[in-house]
N, C-alpha and C positions, 0 to 999 in steps of 0.2 A: 504493503500501501502500501502510496508517496500520497505527499500535496502539493495541489497544482498553483504553482504563483503564474503572473505573465513576463514575470523573468525562465521560465521554464515548462509556461502548456506548450508550445510547438517541441522542447525534444520529450519532451516527456507526456504528450499527450499525441499533437499528432504523429506527429513521425511513432512515434512505441507501439503507436496502433498498427504500422504496415507489417510490424511486427510478428503479433496477436493481437487482440479484440482488448480493449479498456474500455472498464464503466468505471464511468464517472458519473459521484458523488455530489451532488450540488445539494449542503445543508447552511445551518447556523448555528453557535451554540446558544443561540435562545430560542429555538424547533425543537420540541420534545420526541414529536413521533421521529423526527433525524436523530435522535439519543438510542433510539429502539432498535433504528432501519443502519442505520451506522453496524454494532459487531456483529450482526445478521451477516452481511456484506463480505466482513470478514473475515470471519468464520466458512462462509461461501469458496473464498477467493483460494482460502488453505484449500478446502478439499477440491474443491477442481485442480487443483494441480499442477501449477502454469497454463490452463486451456483459454482465464483471462489474468486482468491484469486490473486489482482496483485501484483508481485512482479518485479521493478528496479534494474540493472545495470550499473555501467557504466566499458563500455571499456574499457577506461582509465584506471582504474584503478582496476579495478582490470581484466587485459586481460587474466590469465589463465583458471579462469569460457571462459569467452566470444570464447576462440582461438578451444575450444576443441569442444566446438557444434558450432562452424561455421563446425570447419572440421570434423561431424560429419556429417552436414546435408549441406558441400557443399556449406557454402552461406561465402561471402566475402563483403558485403555490412548491412548498421545496416540504417535507424534499424530494428534486426530483433528479431520477438517474436517466445516463445519455450512454448509450453506447455506441463509441467507436472503432470503427474497421475499417482497414488499412486510410485513412488520414482523414476520418466523414464520420457525422455524427448519421446513422442509421437509422435506429429508434431508440425511446424512451417509457420510461413511468413511475406514476407520479406516487410520492407516497410509501408507507412502512405497509408496504405488504408484506403476506406471510409465507414462508418459507416456500412454500410449496408453488407459491404465483412466479415467485423472481429464477427459481431452480425449471419452471418453463419456461421464461422469456429468454436465460444467462442458454437454454438448448434450441433457441431458434437462434444465434450466435454463433457461438465458443464451438470452437473447431471438436469432436469426437476425439475418445483417447485410444483410439485405435490409429484417426483419423493422420494424430501426432508422430506414433510410430511407424507408420507408412513413409509421412515427410520422411521424416531421420533418415529413415530408411533408405531414400530415395537421394537428399542426398552424402550421407557416408558414402552411394556405390559408387556418385560422379567422382568422390576423389581413388575412388577404391580402381576404379578404369580407367584413373590420369594416372595412376603408379603403375598399372598393365597388370594388376590383378582380375580378370577377366574372370573366371569363378566364383573369387566371391562376390564380387560390384555387380554378377546376375544372380545370386544368390542368396542377398539384400532387393533386389526387387523382386525377385520371384517372392520371400515371402513379404516383401510391400506389398504385391496381388495377394495376398492367401491372406491379410491381415485387413488388409483395405478393400478386396470385391470391388467398392463402389468409386473407389479413385480414380478416377481420370486420371489428371496425372504416373501416378507411380502406374498404370498400367497403360499406359502413353511410353514411356520410358522402360519397362520393364520390352515389349515390345521390336518398339526401333533398334533396342540393344539388341535381341535374337537374331534380327535379318543384318544389324553392321558385320555378324557374323556368321552371318550364313544359316543360320539354323532355323531352316525352312520351318519346317513340320513344326517345332514347339514354337516360332511364331505365333503360324495360325494355330494354331490351339488356345491361344494366350489369348486370340484379338474375339477368336469369335464371339465371345460375350458380350461384345463390343460392335461385334459386325452392325446389328440392324442400324445402332445411332450412324452408324457411317452411310448407310447408305441412305438416311434419312431427309427425301429429297424437302419437305418442309423447312422442317431445323437441322439439318445435317449436324453432326460435329466435325470444327472444319480438320483434328488433329489428327480424329479421327481416321476421317475421309484418308486423309494421305498417305495415313500408314498402306486403308484401302487401295490406293493405285500401289503405294510401290508393293503389297503382295501381287496383285496381276502384273505387274511389270515380273517379276521375279518370275511367276508363274509362266507368263504365254513369252515369255524369250528367253525360256530355257534351252530350245535348242533352234534359236537363230543362229546366221551365215551371217557376222559386220560386212565380211567381203565381198560376198552377194549384193545385200544391202544397198550397200556404199555402190556397189558395181550398177541396179535397176536404177536407184536414184541419179548420179552419171548421163543413165541413158535419158531418163524421164523424170525433170526438177520435181514436176506433182504427181510422183507415183509419190501418195501423201501412208498407203500404205506402207511400204519399203520405213518409209522416212518416221513413220509411228513404231514402228516395229526395230528400230531402228531405237529411236529414242528411248523405248524398252528396256532396251539391252545396255546401252548407258544407267538408265538408272537402275536395270538389274545391277551392276556391278559397281553402284555407286558410286559413279562419271555425270552428275550433276547440271555441270554445268552445258555439259556434255551436251545431252537427253535437254537440256531448255533449248540448246541451240537450235537440235532439228525441229525438238515444238516451236517453235520459235516462225523456222521457214515454212513449213503449215500457216501457223495463223498469220504471217501477210500474207500468201494467197487465196484462204478461202478460211477466214472467220467458225463458218458455221458447219464447217465437212463435219461428219458422224458425226452428229450433238456438241457442237462442244466439247471436243473430248482432248482436243490437244490442250486451247487455253485449258484447262481444267485438269491438265497431269501439269501444267506448269504451273498451276495454282501450285496447288498438293507438293508438287516440288518445295519452293520458295514456301512454306511453311515447314516439311523440314529441315528444310538451311535455317528458319528462323528460334530463335533460344527464347523463350518464354519472360518478357519483361519482369526482372528482379522487384521484388518489391524492397523500392527503395526509401530511403526517407522525401518527406516533402521538403520542397523547395524552400531552404528561406525570406522569410515576409520582412517587408520594411513598411514604414510608414505607416496607415490605422493595420488595426487587430483582426485580419481575417481566422476562420475558423473554421472551414472548410480547405486542406490545406491538399494540393494537385502534390499527382505522382514528382518524382524526380525522374526531368527526360535521360531516355534509353544509349549509354551508346547504337548509332546506325554501324551496320556491317557495309562497308561502302560495294560491296559483289552483291548482299540483293537490293542496298536499294538501285542497284545499276542496273540488272534481271527487272526490278520492277519499274522501272524507267524502261528498257527495249517494251515489254508488255503493253504498256503504256497505248506506245505510240506505235504499235503494229492495231490495237484497239481503233485509235481513232482516227 
């Protein structure tokens, strides 16, 4: 538990909520219900074991923050609690609620214990992979998926690692539970859809003859079937830019060919190459007080930026 002031609110509230949910308890010394709620919230912070952090703000001492939040939520009384997630105030409640109701509120916003464990496994796997300990990294990722089957990031990283290592059967089995999400035409899961494109490329390009495909393209530059198969062959062997170059040739000549399959594959490769934005601290502010923090700028990848521009130019 930490007390929030004008001096530390950005570091201890906005920035801290980029790493884990932070529940802000707005109280005052003269408020009877506040004295009832405070110890209960401290008890729950301990019981939830790191799944959220508790911060307290004395509304008499820091009226600037208290009044902004009160206006934002249309609240005029205390105790008033606000949940911050990823630098933003996302929800709140008023009054000294019973423990069961507070737990219900918390459970809407804080990660489950299994999710935290899976997140730790994925982070550990990244380090192990960087050190070259592939088997240990895969074991961590497999454990993450087993621990939290619904954790999309853990499953994505596991399937991606298996494909990078050429373990197609295992990748296919790990991907099967989310295949429907990848194929959903209304609200597709972009990262899973990208994995589906990669899996298909590995399967379809298994017997491809690159020399024969290149000869066919040299004879007819509009042989889109040959180009697409060659692009799949490149993707299957993780030659991502070469795959996009072939797909771009199709897009420039016939954007709508075969149901825009070339564009879809190109976008999928960009997704595979794009690293997820890290949970970063909110940017520093100056001047007037602003509580709605914004994510820090993510360092762009020049290669991805270049290929995004190429696609934009080919489409317009």
